[in-house]
Each structure stands twice: as C-alpha cells, then as structure tokens.
N, C-alpha and C positions, 0 to 999 in steps of 0.2 A: 619619828622613831628616835629614841635615845641611843646613842652609840655606846656599846658595851666596852668596858675596860678589860682586856684579855692580856694576861702576863706573857704568854708565848703561844704562837700558832705555828705548827709544822704541817705544811701541805706536801704530801708525798706524791710520787709519780703513780702510785697504784690507787689513786683517788681516795685516799684516806686523809682526813684532816684531824690532827691532834690539837685540841684546845687545852692548853696546860694552865692550871691554876697552881700558883706557888704560895705556900704559907710558911712563914718563919715564926716559930713559937718556941718558948723555953720549956714547953711541956707538950704532951699530946694535944693535937688539934681536935676540937669537938665539932662535928658536923650537925647542925640543927636544921630545922625545916626551912628557915629563911635562906640559909646558905645554899641548900639544895635547890630551892626555887630560883635563886639568882643564877646558879650554874645552868639550870635547864633553860632559863630565859636567854642566856647568852648562846646556848646551843641552837635555840629556835631562830634567833636573829641571824646567826652565821649560816644556818641551813637555807635561809631565804635568799642569800646572795651567792652561796656555793654552787658549783655545778650540780645538776640534778643527780648524777650518778655517784656523787661523793658520799662517803660514809664519815660520820663525825664521831670521834672518840673523846671523851672527857678524861683528862689526866690530872691527878692530884700529886703534887710534889711537896713533901713536908720535911721538917727537920727531925721530929720525934714521933712520927706516926699519928694515928687517929684513934679516938676512943668514942664509945657511945653508939656506934652504928655498925652494921655489916657493910664495910667499905665497898665491897665488890658489887653491891646493889646500885651504888651511885657512880662509881668510877671503875670501869673495867680495867684500867691501868692505874696502878698505885705505886709510887716510888718513894722510898724513905731513905 
C-alpha cells in the first residue's frame, strides 16, 4: 500500500478526523476528476487505519477559492 501525502490531519476528541488538503494558486483552483479520486483514495486509506467509530471529513483550504464544481459535493468543509 502506497502511503498518501496529507497536508494536515486534525484528530479530534469527538472521533472526527479532518483530512486537510491545502492548495496555493494565483487564481481559483479547479477540481477535476483525478484530484477528486486522489482525495477519495486518501480518505479510504486513512479509514482503514482509523478507529472504527471515527468520522472522516475532507477539508480543502485554498487562497482564491474553487471553480468548475459544486465544492460542497466533494468537501463538506471549505475554507478560503
């Protein structure tokens, strides 16, 4: 199994794990299918080693926002 590169993991006491992906761009970041699949694969790998009762949230942090998709479908937490 290939180890994923994750920018920031926040493991909270309430059994929520935030997987943070940080993107620095000089314009809006475009989420395509390959990026989405990469994030989902990381989530799957972390879920295999996380406690069974843990909930995993993907978090995207960008400098200028996102274009091209409905961001809330992919990332329930989005920070700009």
